[in-house]
C-alpha distance (Angstrom), angle and dihedral (degrees) to the residues before:
residue distance angle dihedral
M1 . . .
T2 3.80 . .
E3 3.78 126.0 .
R4 3.80 88.1 -107.7
D5 3.81 91.4 53.6
E6 3.79 90.5 49.5
L7 3.79 91.2 50.7
I8 3.81 92.1 49.5
K9 3.80 90.1 48.9
Q10 3.80 90.4 50.3
I11 3.82 91.9 50.3
R12 3.80 91.2 49.1
N13 3.79 91.5 49.1
R14 3.79 92.4 50.0
C15 3.80 91.5 47.8
E16 3.80 89.8 51.3
I17 3.81 90.7 50.3
Y18 3.81 89.3 48.9
L19 3.81 92.0 53.6
L20 3.79 93.1 45.1
L21 3.79 91.7 50.0
I22 3.78 92.2 51.2
E23 3.78 91.4 48.8
Y24 3.80 100.7 41.0
A25 3.81 109.9 19.5
P26 3.80 108.6 133.8
H27 3.81 95.1 -148.7
K28 3.77 134.5 34.4
Q29 3.80 88.2 -139.2
L30 3.81 89.9 62.7
L31 3.80 89.9 55.0
E32 3.79 92.3 48.4
M33 3.80 90.3 52.8
V34 3.80 100.5 42.8
I35 3.80 108.1 29.2
P36 3.84 98.9 66.4
T37 3.80 92.3 52.5
L38 3.78 92.5 44.3
L39 3.80 92.1 50.3
E40 3.78 90.8 47.5
D41 3.82 90.5 52.4
I42 3.81 91.4 48.8
H43 3.79 90.3 49.4
E44 3.81 93.4 48.8
D45 3.80 92.7 48.3
S46 3.80 90.2 48.2
Q47 3.79 91.0 51.1
V48 3.81 91.2 51.7
L49 3.79 90.4 48.8
M50 3.79 92.0 49.1
L51 3.81 93.8 46.3
N52 3.79 92.0 48.8
H53 3.78 90.0 50.2
C54 3.81 92.8 48.9
V55 3.81 92.3 48.7
K56 3.81 91.4 55.2
E57 3.81 93.3 53.6
């Protein structure tokens, strides 16, 4: 598996966690603590993926 594949897998996993948290989180406070960091991580990974793609072109 390439580095790109690993990064895509990581983004997908984090997105899945995000959706599960929104649907099943027992407390709003948990969402307020976890969601911003999770979204930031997804965004950073997506930026790396996009930059790597642009560099190859």
